[in-house]
C-alpha positions in Angstrom: 151.9 63.0 85.7 150.7 59.7 85.3 148.2 58.6 82.3 145.5 55.9 83.3 144.1 54.1 80.2 140.4 52.6 79.4 141.2 49.4 77.3 139.0 48.9 74.7 137.8 45.5 73.6 139.3 44.6 70.6 135.4 43.8 69.0 134.7 47.9 69.6 137.8 48.8 67.1 136.9 48.6 63.4 139.4 46.8 61.0 138.2 46.0 57.7 139.4 44.3 54.5 138.0 47.1 52.1 137.1 50.6 52.4 133.8 51.4 54.4 130.8 52.4 52.8 129.3 55.8 53.9 126.6 54.3 55.8 128.9 52.3 57.9 131.3 55.2 58.4 127.8 57.3 59.6 126.7 53.9 61.9 130.7 54.2 63.4 130.1 57.8 64.3 127.1 57.5 65.7 128.0 55.0 68.2 131.3 56.7 69.2 129.6 59.9 70.5 128.4 57.5 73.5 132.1 56.3 74.3 134.5 57.6 76.6 138.0 58.6 75.8 140.8 56.0 76.1 143.0 57.8 78.7 143.1 60.6 81.0 143.9 63.4 82.2 142.9 65.7 79.4 145.9 68.0 78.3 148.5 65.4 77.8 149.7 66.3 74.3 150.5 69.9 76.2 152.5 67.8 78.7 156.0 67.6 79.1 155.9 63.8 79.6 158.9 61.8 78.1 157.9 60.0 74.8 155.7 62.3 73.0 156.2 62.6 69.3 156.4 66.2 67.9 156.7 68.1 64.7 157.4 71.7 64.3 157.9 73.5 61.1 157.7 76.6 59.4 154.7 76.6 56.4 154.3 80.0 55.3 155.5 83.8 56.2 153.0 86.7 57.1 150.1 87.6 58.8 148.1 86.6 55.7 149.5 83.0 55.8 148.9 82.8 59.2 145.0 83.4 58.9 145.2 80.7 55.7 146.7 78.3 58.3 144.1 79.1 60.7 141.1 78.6 58.2 142.9 74.9 57.3 143.1 73.9 60.8 139.2 74.6 60.8 138.6 72.9 58.1 140.5 69.5 59.0 142.6 69.9 56.2 145.8 68.5 57.9 143.9 65.3 57.3 143.8 65.8 53.3 146.4 63.0 52.9 145.0 60.5 50.3 145.5 57.4 52.6 144.3 59.7 55.7 140.5 60.9 55.8 138.3 62.3 58.5 134.5 62.0 58.7 132.1 63.9 58.7 133.7 66.2 56.2 132.4 69.6 57.5 133.1 68.4 61.3 133.2 71.2 63.7 136.4 72.0 66.0 134.6 72.7 68.8 135.2 70.9 72.0 133.1 67.7 72.2 132.4 67.0 68.6 133.1 63.4 67.8 135.3 62.7 64.7 136.1 59.3 62.8 139.7 58.7 61.4 139.8 56.6 58.5 142.9 55.0 57.8 144.2 53.0 54.9 147.2 50.7 56.3 149.0 47.7 54.6 146.1 45.9 52.6 143.1 46.9 55.2 141.4 49.8 56.5 140.8 51.0 60.3 138.1 53.6 61.7 139.1 55.2 64.8 137.0 57.3 66.8 138.1 60.5 68.3 136.8 63.5 70.4 137.7 67.2 70.4 139.1 67.7 74.1 140.5 71.4 74.1 140.8 74.6 72.4 144.1 76.8 71.9 144.2 80.3 70.8 141.2 82.4 69.0 139.3 80.7 66.5 137.7 84.3 64.9 139.4 85.2 61.8 141.0 88.6 62.0 141.2 88.3 65.6 144.9 89.4 66.8 145.8 86.4 68.6 148.7 84.8 66.9 148.0 81.2 68.0 145.1 79.0 67.2 144.7 75.0 67.5 142.6 71.8 69.2 143.6 68.8 70.3 141.3 65.4 70.0 141.5 62.2 72.3 141.1 58.6 71.4 138.2 57.2 72.1 137.8 53.6 73.1 136.9 52.1 69.7 140.2 53.6 68.8 143.4 51.4 68.0 145.9 53.7 70.1 145.1 55.4 73.3 146.0 59.2 73.7 146.4 62.5 72.8 146.6 64.9 69.5 147.1 68.9 69.6 147.3 70.8 66.1 148.1 74.0 66.3 149.4 77.0 64.0 151.1 80.4 65.0 152.3 83.3 63.9 156.2 85.2 65.3 156.0 88.4 64.3 159.9 88.7 64.7 160.6 86.1 62.5 157.5 86.5 60.3 157.2 82.9 60.0 153.6 80.8 60.3 154.9 77.5 62.2 152.6 74.6 62.3 152.9 72.2 65.1 151.6 68.6 65.9 152.1 67.3 69.7 150.8 63.8 70.3 151.5 61.0 72.5 149.7 57.3 72.2 150.2 53.8 73.4 148.6 50.6 71.5 145.2 49.4 72.8 143.8 46.9 69.8 145.9 43.4 70.0 146.3 44.3 66.0 148.3 47.4 66.9 150.3 46.1 69.6 151.5 43.0 67.6 152.2 45.9 64.6 153.8 48.3 67.0 157.0 49.3 64.5 154.5 49.6 61.9 152.4 51.8 63.4 155.4 54.1 64.5 156.1 54.1 61.0 152.8 55.0 59.9 152.6 57.8 62.7 156.0 59.6 61.1 154.4 59.4 58.0 151.1 61.1 59.0 153.4 64.0 60.7 155.5 64.0 57.3 152.4 64.4 55.0 150.1 66.7 57.5 152.9 69.4 57.0 152.6 69.2 53.3 148.9 69.5 53.5 149.1 72.3 55.6 151.7 74.0 53.2 149.5 73.6 50.7 146.7 74.6 52.2 148.4 78.0 53.4 149.6 78.8 50.3 147.7 81.7 48.1 147.3 79.2 45.7 145.5 76.5 47.9 143.2 78.6 50.2 140.9 76.7 52.4 137.6 75.8 51.2 134.6 77.3 53.7 133.2 74.8 56.4 130.1 74.6 58.4 129.3 73.3 61.4 127.6 70.0 62.7 
């Protein structure tokens, strides 16, 4: 499977020396909704293409834990990391939803636009499905081009609840290309921290908060 890329202009990618204001984030979101994806075809994170990054970790046990994990993904709690944030806070996970990922790097910040491109499994609480998740794709105002899939599933044989991240990306902005070794370290850190965030959210003490659709 070949991946074609729409290369963004560097001025479309937002790097900042300080944390952006709420108004700046809202303006970025408004502008992002009209932008195309930075890659094709959709579905790369589900493929077996070489270079795919993956984390697959047990985060709980039992059907109730799976329901909490599913609710956590619907609330985007895998982004509650401190150094990474997702906007709007109450974003839907429906296909077509546009979100902004705010990242604090080494001394600066970046805003990156993404769009939910597909879902997997069943989202309804209490359904008998054993898998739930969704993927988002980078827009042309993202420093990277690619797709990331987040999913949880329940294995009735082992009683384990598993959390998986699958991602494929390549640098697009000039700063991302120059700092690719640092970018790769940040991507690995995101996977580790995201696993811990989902473990917290899936535990009985960390029940996910309710969300509303935009």
